[in-house]
C-alpha positions as CSV (number, residue, x, y, z in Angstrom):
1,M,-53.7,-5.6,4.2
2,K,-52.4,-8.8,2.5
3,S,-52.4,-7.0,-0.9
4,L,-50.5,-4.1,0.7
5,G,-48.0,-6.5,2.2
6,K,-47.4,-8.3,-1.1
7,S,-46.9,-5.0,-2.9
8,A,-44.4,-3.9,-0.3
9,L,-42.5,-7.2,-0.6
10,L,-42.5,-6.9,-4.4
11,F,-41.2,-3.4,-4.1
12,I,-38.4,-4.5,-1.8
13,V,-37.5,-7.5,-4.1
14,I,-37.4,-5.2,-7.2
15,G,-35.3,-2.7,-5.3
16,L,-32.8,-5.4,-4.2
17,A,-32.7,-6.8,-7.7
18,L,-31.9,-3.4,-9.2
19,Y,-29.2,-2.8,-6.5
20,A,-27.7,-6.2,-7.3
21,G,-27.6,-5.3,-11.0
22,V,-26.0,-2.0,-10.3
23,Y,-23.5,-3.6,-7.9
24,Y,-22.6,-6.3,-10.5
25,A,-22.1,-3.6,-13.2
26,A,-19.9,-1.6,-10.8
27,E,-17.8,-4.7,-9.9
28,R,-17.3,-5.5,-13.6
29,L,-16.3,-1.9,-14.4
30,M,-13.8,-2.0,-11.5
31,V,-12.2,-5.1,-13.0
32,Q,-11.9,-3.4,-16.4
33,T,-10.4,-0.2,-15.0
34,G,-8.2,-1.8,-12.3
35,R,-4.5,-1.2,-12.0
36,S,-2.9,-0.2,-8.7
37,N,-5.0,-1.6,-5.9
38,P,-3.0,-4.3,-4.1
39,F,-5.9,-6.7,-3.9
40,F,-6.7,-6.3,-7.6
41,K,-3.0,-7.1,-8.4
42,I,-3.2,-10.2,-6.2
43,A,-6.4,-11.3,-8.0
44,K,-4.8,-10.8,-11.4
45,A,-1.3,-12.1,-10.7
46,Q,-0.4,-14.7,-13.3
47,D,2.3,-16.4,-11.2
48,S,1.3,-18.3,-8.0
49,T,4.8,-17.8,-6.7
50,V,7.0,-14.7,-7.1
51,D,10.6,-14.0,-6.1
52,W,9.8,-10.7,-4.5
53,V,6.6,-9.1,-3.1
54,I,6.9,-5.4,-2.3
55,L,5.0,-3.7,0.5
56,G,5.0,-0.2,1.8
57,A,3.4,3.2,1.1
58,S,3.7,5.7,-1.7
59,H,7.5,5.7,-1.8
60,A,7.4,2.1,-3.0
61,M,4.8,2.7,-5.6
62,P,7.0,4.3,-8.3
63,L,8.7,0.9,-8.6
64,D,5.5,-0.2,-10.4
65,F,4.8,3.0,-12.3
66,A,4.5,2.7,-16.1
67,D,6.8,-0.2,-17.2
68,F,9.3,0.1,-14.4
69,N,8.4,-3.2,-12.7
70,A,8.8,-5.0,-16.0
71,Q,12.2,-3.3,-16.4
72,M,13.3,-4.6,-13.0
73,E,12.1,-8.1,-13.9
74,R,14.1,-8.0,-17.2
75,E,17.2,-6.7,-15.4
76,T,17.1,-9.2,-12.6
77,K,15.3,-12.2,-14.3
78,L,13.1,-12.3,-11.2
79,K,9.3,-12.2,-10.7
80,I,8.3,-9.1,-8.7
81,L,4.8,-8.1,-7.4
82,N,4.4,-4.7,-6.0
83,L,1.6,-4.5,-3.4
84,A,2.3,-1.1,-2.0
85,A,-0.6,1.4,-1.5
86,P,-0.7,5.1,-0.9
87,G,-0.5,5.9,2.8
88,A,-0.4,2.2,3.8
89,G,0.9,1.7,7.3
90,P,2.0,-1.7,8.9
91,L,-1.6,-2.7,9.9
92,Y,-2.9,-2.3,6.4
93,N,0.2,-3.9,4.9
94,R,-0.3,-6.9,7.2
95,F,-3.9,-7.2,5.9
96,V,-2.6,-7.2,2.3
97,L,0.2,-9.8,3.0
98,E,-2.2,-12.1,4.8
99,H,-4.5,-12.2,1.8
100,F,-1.6,-12.6,-0.6
101,L,-0.2,-15.6,1.3
102,H,-3.7,-17.1,1.3
103,T,-3.5,-17.8,-2.4
104,H,0.2,-17.1,-3.4
105,R,3.7,-17.6,-2.3
106,A,6.8,-15.4,-2.3
107,R,10.5,-16.2,-1.7
108,N,11.3,-12.7,-0.4
109,L,9.5,-9.7,1.0
110,L,10.9,-6.2,0.4
111,Y,9.3,-3.7,2.8
112,V,9.8,-0.1,2.0
113,V,9.5,1.6,5.4
114,D,8.4,5.2,6.1
115,S,8.4,6.7,9.6
116,F,5.1,8.6,9.1
117,A,3.2,5.3,8.8
118,F,4.2,4.3,12.4
119,Y,2.7,7.4,14.1
120,S,-1.0,7.6,13.2
121,R,-4.3,5.7,12.9
122,T,-4.7,7.7,9.7
123,W,-2.3,5.4,7.9
124,N,-3.4,2.2,9.6
125,E,-6.9,1.6,11.0
126,E,-8.4,4.4,9.0
127,R,-6.9,3.2,5.7
128,F,-9.5,0.4,5.8
129,T,-12.4,2.9,5.5
130,D,-10.8,4.9,2.7
131,A,-13.3,5.0,-0.1
132,K,-10.5,5.3,-2.8
133,L,-9.1,1.9,-1.6
134,L,-12.5,0.2,-1.0
135,R,-14.0,1.1,-4.4
136,R,-11.1,-0.5,-6.2
137,T,-10.9,-3.7,-4.0
138,P,-12.4,-6.8,-5.7
139,L,-15.3,-8.4,-3.9
140,E,-14.0,-11.7,-2.5
141,P,-15.4,-13.7,0.5
142,A,-11.9,-14.2,1.9
143,I,-11.3,-10.4,2.0
144,A,-14.7,-9.9,3.6
145,W,-14.1,-12.4,6.4
146,R,-10.6,-11.0,7.1
147,L,-12.0,-7.5,7.2
148,C,-14.6,-8.6,9.7
149,D,-11.9,-10.1,11.8
150,Y,-9.9,-6.8,11.7
151,A,-13.0,-4.9,12.7
152,R,-13.5,-7.3,15.7
153,H,-9.9,-7.5,16.9
154,E,-7.7,-4.8,15.3
155,G,-9.7,-1.6,16.0
156,V,-10.9,-1.1,12.4
157,D,-14.2,0.7,12.0
158,G,-17.1,-1.7,11.3
159,R,-18.3,0.7,8.6
160,A,-15.4,-0.5,6.5
161,V,-17.0,-4.0,6.4
162,L,-20.5,-2.6,5.6
163,D,-19.0,-0.4,2.8
164,Y,-17.0,-3.3,1.3
165,V,-19.8,-5.8,1.4
166,S,-22.5,-3.5,0.2
167,G,-20.4,-2.0,-2.5
168,F,-21.4,1.5,-1.5
169,S,-18.2,3.2,-2.5
170,K,-18.0,1.2,-5.7
171,I,-21.5,2.1,-6.8
172,N,-21.0,5.8,-5.9
173,N,-17.5,6.1,-7.5
174,R,-17.5,9.3,-9.6
175,E,-14.2,8.1,-11.2
176,R,-15.6,4.7,-12.1
177,F,-14.7,5.1,-15.8
178,Q,-11.1,6.2,-15.1
179,R,-8.3,3.8,-14.7
180,D,-7.1,3.1,-11.2
181,V,-3.8,4.9,-11.4
182,W,-2.3,6.8,-8.4
183,E,-2.0,10.5,-9.3
184,G,1.8,10.4,-8.9
185,E,2.2,8.1,-11.8
186,A,1.1,10.9,-14.2
187,Q,4.1,12.9,-13.0
188,F,6.7,10.1,-13.2
189,E,8.6,11.7,-16.0
190,R,8.8,15.3,-14.6
191,A,11.6,16.9,-12.7
192,Y,10.5,18.7,-9.6
193,R,11.1,22.4,-9.0
194,P,11.4,22.9,-5.2
195,A,8.9,25.3,-3.6
196,S,9.6,27.0,-0.3
197,N,6.4,25.9,1.6
198,A,5.7,22.6,-0.2
199,V,7.8,20.4,2.1
200,K,6.2,21.8,5.3
201,K,2.7,21.2,3.9
202,R,3.7,17.6,3.0
203,I,5.2,16.9,6.4
204,D,2.1,18.3,8.1
205,Y,0.0,16.0,6.0
206,L,2.1,12.9,6.7
207,Y,2.3,13.5,10.5
208,P,-1.3,14.6,11.5
209,D,-0.8,13.4,15.0
210,Q,2.8,14.5,15.4
211,T,5.1,11.8,16.8
212,S,3.9,9.7,19.8
213,P,6.1,7.0,21.5
214,A,2.9,5.0,22.2
215,A,1.9,5.0,18.6
216,L,5.4,4.1,17.5
217,A,5.4,1.1,19.9
218,R,1.9,0.1,18.7
219,Y,2.8,0.0,15.0
220,L,6.3,-1.4,15.5
221,D,4.4,-4.4,17.0
222,E,2.3,-4.6,13.8
223,F,5.5,-4.4,11.8
224,S,7.0,-7.2,13.9
225,A,3.9,-9.3,13.2
226,I,4.5,-8.9,9.4
227,I,8.0,-10.2,9.9
228,A,6.8,-13.2,11.9
229,L,4.0,-13.9,9.4
230,A,6.5,-13.9,6.5
231,R,9.0,-16.1,8.3
232,K,6.3,-18.6,9.3
233,V,5.9,-19.5,5.6
234,G,9.6,-19.3,4.7
235,V,9.7,-15.8,3.3
236,K,12.9,-13.8,3.7
237,V,12.3,-10.2,4.8
238,V,14.4,-7.2,3.7
239,V,13.7,-3.7,4.8
240,I,14.8,-0.5,3.0
241,K,14.2,3.2,3.2
242,M,13.9,5.0,-0.2
243,P,15.9,8.1,-1.1
244,V,14.3,11.5,-0.4
245,P,15.7,15.0,-1.0
246,P,17.8,16.6,1.8
247,R,15.2,19.4,2.2
248,F,12.5,16.8,2.9
249,Y,14.7,14.5,5.1
250,M,15.9,17.3,7.4
251,Q,12.3,18.2,8.3
252,L,11.1,14.7,9.2
253,P,10.2,14.8,12.9
254,E,12.1,12.5,15.3
255,E,13.6,10.6,12.3
256,A,16.8,9.7,14.2
257,G,14.7,8.2,17.0
258,F,12.6,6.2,14.5
259,D,15.7,4.9,12.7
260,A,17.2,3.8,16.1
261,A,13.9,2.0,17.0
262,I,13.5,0.2,13.7
263,L,17.2,-0.8,13.6
264,R,16.9,-2.3,17.1
265,L,13.8,-4.3,16.0
266,L,15.4,-5.5,12.8
267,T,18.7,-6.3,14.4
268,A,17.0,-8.4,17.1
269,R,15.2,-10.4,14.4
270,G,18.2,-10.7,12.1
271,V,16.5,-8.8,9.3
272,S,18.6,-7.0,6.7
273,F,18.1,-3.2,6.6
274,H,19.4,-0.8,3.9
275,D,18.9,2.9,4.5
276,Y,19.1,4.9,1.3
277,S,17.4,8.0,2.6
278,E,20.4,10.3,1.9
279,T,21.8,8.8,-1.3
280,T,20.1,11.0,-3.9
281,D,20.3,14.7,-3.2
282,D,19.5,16.2,-6.7
283,P,15.9,17.6,-6.6
284,G,15.8,17.1,-10.4
285,L,15.6,13.3,-9.7
286,Y,12.2,13.6,-8.0
287,F,8.8,14.4,-9.4
288,D,7.5,16.1,-6.2
289,T,8.7,16.8,-2.7
290,D,9.8,13.3,-1.9
291,H,9.1,10.7,-4.7
292,L,11.7,9.6,-7.2
293,N,11.0,10.3,-10.9
294,R,12.0,7.8,-13.6
295,A,15.5,9.1,-13.9
296,G,16.0,9.1,-10.2
297,L,14.4,5.7,-9.8
298,T,16.5,4.2,-12.6
299,A,19.7,5.4,-11.0
300,F,18.6,4.1,-7.6
301,F,17.7,0.8,-9.0
302,L,20.9,0.2,-10.9
303,R,23.1,1.5,-8.1
304,D,21.4,0.1,-5.0
305,L,18.3,-1.9,-5.4
306,K,19.3,-4.3,-8.2
307,P,22.2,-5.8,-6.1
308,V,19.8,-6.3,-3.2
309,L,17.2,-8.0,-5.3
310,G,19.7,-10.1,-7.2
311,S,21.4,-11.3,-4.0
312,G,18.2,-12.2,-2.3
313,G,18.5,-9.3,0.0
314,G,21.7,-10.2,1.8
């Protein structure tokens, strides 16, 4: 029996050693192919202090496509770090900001707000269990502890902690050799040709739970917590809405009600708000139903965003 026990123990030790080796290789490969994951960007940021950190979902991400962030930095003479992530709602963005502020500092926070992110767990609690995000997030004790805390107190599924710590999604990543680039970046140069049913499909995808006043109140509280967190360490907050095509904007559910709610919150807290939703109506300035292409983003930056960044958001 002792011999059998020793053999079983040796088998377990060898198995764990092999798993550790595979995990280490997966982690190293993640570092080599990293690009758009917000935690990867924080880990690789060369400047401990930046002038602007950007948070939000996919509408904010083109600001860091290709060389556009570098272009903005040249034009403004400012250091800008874009930490937006696809489908990231206020809860996930708070998680990102907390980690950023643990090791870095920012003078200003630009939050690109989207109403869909305030109406569903899909874009908040469930973002933490998304394999595409987990497999590109560097393994760091500080992230692991914070993720445990969110599982205990913020309604995040505990399986997110197990996945992150075990490296399961990383090890089983079928795209492990591909660079971590959001699919929209490959379309950045194209001009969109409107399709009759594409907008409806996009809206249905963004609002899986329709629009609930209770959900809106819940995630407005999370958004308010982001503002409080930033201000606690002296970070000025500016909120904007990015341009979207009229065909898309007109189909957004309860958008007027969302605008009124977000404006009340920001006014009460003295936060600057710039709504550019309806400032770019040419569909040729977007690469899909609702994201600006390079030409559209360049025009938006020069006309609207550059003055905001240059003036510190006033």
